[in-house]
C-alpha positions in Angstrom: 80.4 131.8 92.8 84.0 132.6 92.1 85.8 130.7 89.2 89.4 130.3 88.7 91.2 130.0 85.2 92.6 126.6 84.2 93.6 124.7 81.0 91.7 121.4 80.0 94.0 119.3 78.1 92.5 116.2 76.2 94.7 113.6 74.8 93.5 111.0 72.4 95.8 107.9 72.0 95.7 104.3 71.4 94.6 102.2 74.3 97.8 100.2 74.6 99.8 103.6 75.3 97.5 104.5 78.4 100.0 103.5 81.0 103.2 105.0 79.3 101.1 108.3 78.9 99.7 108.4 82.5 103.2 107.5 84.1 104.8 110.3 81.9 102.1 112.8 83.1 102.6 111.6 86.6 106.4 112.0 86.4 105.8 115.5 85.1 103.8 116.3 88.3 100.3 116.0 87.0 98.3 115.2 90.0 95.0 114.1 88.4 93.4 113.1 85.2 90.3 111.0 83.8 90.4 108.3 81.4 87.5 107.8 79.0 87.0 105.1 76.4 86.8 106.3 73.0 84.2 104.2 70.9 85.0 105.5 67.3 85.5 108.5 65.3 86.7 110.1 62.0 90.2 111.3 61.0 92.6 111.5 58.1 91.9 107.8 57.6 88.3 108.0 57.4 85.6 106.6 59.8 86.6 104.0 62.4 85.0 102.1 65.3 86.7 100.2 68.1 85.3 96.9 66.6 87.0 97.7 63.3 90.5 97.8 64.7 92.9 95.0 64.8 93.0 93.7 68.4 90.2 96.0 69.2 92.1 97.8 71.7 90.7 101.1 70.5 91.6 104.5 71.9 91.1 106.2 75.1 90.7 109.9 76.0 93.0 111.3 78.9 91.5 114.3 80.2 93.5 116.8 82.4 92.5 120.2 84.3 95.5 122.1 85.3 96.8 125.5 86.3 98.0 127.5 83.2 101.5 127.7 84.5 101.9 124.1 84.6 100.8 123.5 80.9 104.2 123.4 79.3 105.3 120.6 81.6 102.2 118.5 80.8 102.5 119.1 76.9 106.2 118.1 77.1 105.4 114.6 78.8 102.5 114.1 76.6 104.3 114.7 73.4 107.0 112.4 74.4 104.6 109.6 74.2 102.3 111.0 71.4 104.8 112.0 69.0 105.5 108.6 67.3 101.9 107.1 67.6 98.4 108.0 66.7 97.2 110.8 68.9 95.6 114.1 69.2 96.3 116.6 71.9 93.8 119.5 72.4 94.0 122.4 74.8 91.1 124.8 75.9 90.6 127.5 78.4 88.4 126.3 81.3 87.0 127.7 84.5 86.9 125.7 87.6 85.6 125.8 90.9 87.9 124.8 94.0 91.2 125.9 92.4 93.1 124.4 95.2 92.3 120.8 93.5 94.5 121.5 90.3 
């Protein structure tokens, strides 16, 4: 089966910023993403859980698969939201089937 090169971008951000982030991505031409709840983790400030956060809004993970040539636009849009807030952006190489969907 033939595979096609793509980029997988995962953005972990505070849940109250989800709508702002997805609007920025959509405005930048990103046509698809998946949003997952983040239950907890560990970072610079130590271990955390959703229950331990003020307001318990927690974090979400927004995952996008895109063509490599569209990566810069997505990153510019994501960074416009993430730069002043808690958040992590990671990029990995991926192989996808049905490249016409991305």
